C-alpha positions in Angstrom: 189.3 40.3 154.1 192.4 37.8 152.7 193.1 37.6 149.4 191.0 34.8 148.2 187.9 36.1 150.1 188.8 39.2 148.4 189.6 37.7 144.3 186.1 35.9 145.0 184.5 38.8 145.1 185.6 40.5 143.0 185.2 36.9 140.2 181.6 37.9 141.6 181.2 41.4 140.6 183.0 41.0 136.8 180.5 37.1 136.8 177.7 38.9 134.5 180.4 39.8 131.7 182.3 36.7 131.9 179.1 35.0 131.7 178.2 37.1 128.1 181.4 36.4 127.1 182.0 32.8 127.4 178.1 33.0 126.0 179.4 35.1 123.0 182.1 32.7 122.3 180.6 29.2 122.7 176.4 30.0 121.7 175.4 28.0 125.6 174.6 29.5 128.3 175.2 26.2 129.8 178.7 26.0 128.4 179.1 30.1 129.2 178.1 29.3 132.6 180.4 25.9 132.9 183.1 28.0 131.3 183.1 30.5 133.4 182.9 28.4 136.4 186.1 26.2 135.6 187.8 29.3 135.4 186.8 30.4 139.1 187.9 26.8 140.2 190.7 26.9 138.2 192.3 30.9 139.6 190.6 29.4 143.2 192.7 26.9 143.9 196.0 27.8 142.1 198.3 31.2 144.3 197.9 33.2 141.7 199.3 36.4 142.8 197.3 39.5 141.5 199.6 42.3 143.0 200.6 42.7 139.8 197.5 42.8 138.0 196.5 46.3 137.1 193.1 46.1 134.8 191.7 42.9 136.9 188.8 42.7 134.1 190.5 42.2 131.7 192.8 39.6 132.8 190.3 37.7 134.3 188.2 38.6 130.9 191.7 36.4 129.1 191.3 33.3 131.6 187.6 32.6 130.8 188.2 33.2 126.9 191.2 30.7 127.4 188.2 28.2 128.8 186.6 29.0 126.3 189.4 27.7 123.9 189.2 24.6 125.4 186.4 23.7 125.1 186.3 24.4 121.7 189.3 22.6 121.0 186.9 19.6 122.9 184.7 20.1 120.0 187.1 19.2 117.8 187.2 15.3 116.2 191.2 14.0 116.6 192.1 14.4 113.0 191.3 18.2 113.4 192.9 18.7 117.0 196.1 17.0 115.8 196.2 18.8 112.4 195.7 21.9 113.7 197.9 21.8 116.5 201.0 20.5 114.8 200.1 22.6 111.5 200.0 26.1 113.5 201.3 26.1 116.7 204.7 23.3 115.9 204.7 24.3 112.0 205.4 20.6 111.3 204.4 20.1 107.1 201.2 18.5 105.9 202.8 16.0 104.6 204.7 14.7 107.9 201.1 15.4 109.3 199.0 13.3 106.9 200.2 9.6 107.5 199.6 10.3 112.0 196.5 11.3 111.4 196.5 8.7 108.6 194.8 10.9 105.3 196.0 12.2 102.7 198.2 15.9 102.8 195.2 17.7 101.4 192.3 16.3 103.6 195.0 17.1 106.1 195.0 20.2 104.9 191.0 20.4 105.2 190.7 18.8 108.9 192.8 21.9 109.7 191.6 24.4 108.1 188.3 23.5 109.5 189.5 23.4 113.4 190.5 26.3 112.4 187.7 27.9 111.5 186.2 26.6 115.0 188.6 28.3 116.6 188.7 31.5 115.5 185.3 31.3 115.4 186.1 31.1 119.3 187.8 34.3 119.6 187.8 37.0 122.0 184.5 39.3 121.1 185.3 42.9 121.3 184.3 43.8 125.1 183.6 48.3 124.0 180.3 48.2 125.1 179.7 52.3 122.9 181.5 50.7 120.0 179.0 47.8 119.8 176.5 49.8 119.6 177.7 52.5 117.1 178.2 49.1 115.0 174.4 47.6 115.6 172.3 51.4 114.8 174.8 51.6 111.4 173.4 47.8 111.3 170.2 49.0 111.1 169.8 52.2 109.7 171.5 50.4 106.8 168.1 47.7 106.7 166.1 50.8 107.4 167.8 52.5 103.9 168.4 48.5 102.0 171.6 49.7 101.5 172.9 46.3 100.6 176.5 47.9 100.1 176.4 49.4 103.8 175.4 46.0 105.4 178.0 43.8 103.7 180.8 46.5 105.0 179.7 46.2 108.2 179.8 42.5 108.3 182.9 40.0 109.1 183.1 38.0 105.1 182.7 35.2 107.6 179.6 36.3 109.9 176.7 33.9 109.5 172.8 34.4 111.1 171.4 32.6 113.4 167.6 32.2 113.0 165.7 30.5 115.9 161.5 30.9 115.9 160.4 28.2 117.5 161.1 24.7 119.0 159.8 22.9 116.7 161.1 25.0 113.5 164.7 24.4 114.3 167.0 26.8 114.1 167.7 28.4 110.3 171.2 29.8 109.3 173.0 31.7 106.8 176.7 32.3 105.9 178.7 34.5 104.5 177.9 38.5 104.2 176.7 39.0 100.8 174.6 36.3 101.9 173.3 37.5 105.1 172.7 41.4 103.3 170.3 39.7 100.7 168.8 37.5 103.8 168.4 41.3 105.9 166.7 42.6 102.9 164.9 39.3 100.9 161.4 40.6 102.4 160.6 43.8 104.0 160.3 42.1 106.7 163.0 43.4 108.5 163.5 46.8 107.2 160.2 47.6 109.0 160.9 46.0 111.5 164.0 47.8 112.4 161.8 51.2 112.7 160.2 49.7 115.8 164.0 48.0 117.4 164.4 49.1 120.5 168.2 49.3 122.2 169.4 46.4 125.0 171.9 45.1 126.4 171.6 40.7 125.6 173.8 39.1 127.8 176.1 41.9 128.0 175.7 42.4 124.1 174.7 45.9 122.3 171.3 43.8 121.3 168.4 45.1 119.8 164.7 43.5 121.9 161.2 43.3 120.1 158.8 44.1 122.5 154.5 44.0 122.6 152.7 45.4 125.9 156.5 45.6 128.2 156.9 41.7 127.3 159.7 41.3 124.4 158.2 38.5 121.6 162.2 39.3 119.8 165.6 39.5 120.7 168.5 40.0 117.9 171.8 39.4 119.2 175.5 40.8 117.9 178.9 39.6 118.7 181.9 42.2 117.6 185.5 41.2 116.6 187.4 43.8 115.7 184.2 46.6 114.4 182.6 44.1 112.4 179.5 41.9 112.4 180.7 38.2 113.6 177.5 37.1 114.3 173.7 38.0 114.7 171.0 36.1 116.3 167.4 36.3 115.8 165.6 34.4 118.6 161.8 34.4 118.4 161.0 31.3 120.8 159.9 32.2 124.4 161.9 29.0 125.9 164.9 30.5 124.6 164.3 34.3 125.7 162.9 32.9 129.6 166.9 32.3 129.4 168.4 35.5 127.9 169.5 38.2 130.6 168.2 40.8 128.8 168.5 44.6 130.2 166.8 47.8 128.6 168.1 51.5 129.0 165.5 53.2 131.1 163.0 49.5 131.8 
């Protein structure tokens, strides 16, 4: 087996994890698949020597993460991208950036800030599944107990929860640790459902599934960064559920 065939085999072995990382960064299965395939195409066309790579999985994860960040940068407006790159990467002052983007200095600062939030929101999620599961279990324990302070402590200050119940209803979004914790405890429904939560891997990350007669009717997917819950996706739309890669331990 030559080096290219060996790399293709190893890439395929890591593809589920790489797809999960890309999905958690981009929030779209289609974009995640495109990012992973784009990474492979770049890698297969290069003459990269991997003989000195001691952690191939980590190295491939970094390549996919970079591909995802390029996707995120492409979603920025030209003004946002210019303000962000010039200021954050080249330390150009906003009063010099302002005439380049045709805005005032405060407006240029806002453009860079908006772009920065989007780029930081696509940071690589934590890869340790054991640690992910500990955080998710702690979240549901706090929900069951109605412990607002414990929920806030587990959430990133900029945490986002997205609730996708059905295609017709659209997606409901709540932002901010306190607002997310309030949403979780707003009714007795979530704490009661928390008692029914079954641990599962959702697109390669720790999550939970709710099932009836062996068929999932709702899934909660988590994105955890630096030990904090950054994103929660609550999915109840049957069409979306069919697209997910869900693995329930013991099933």
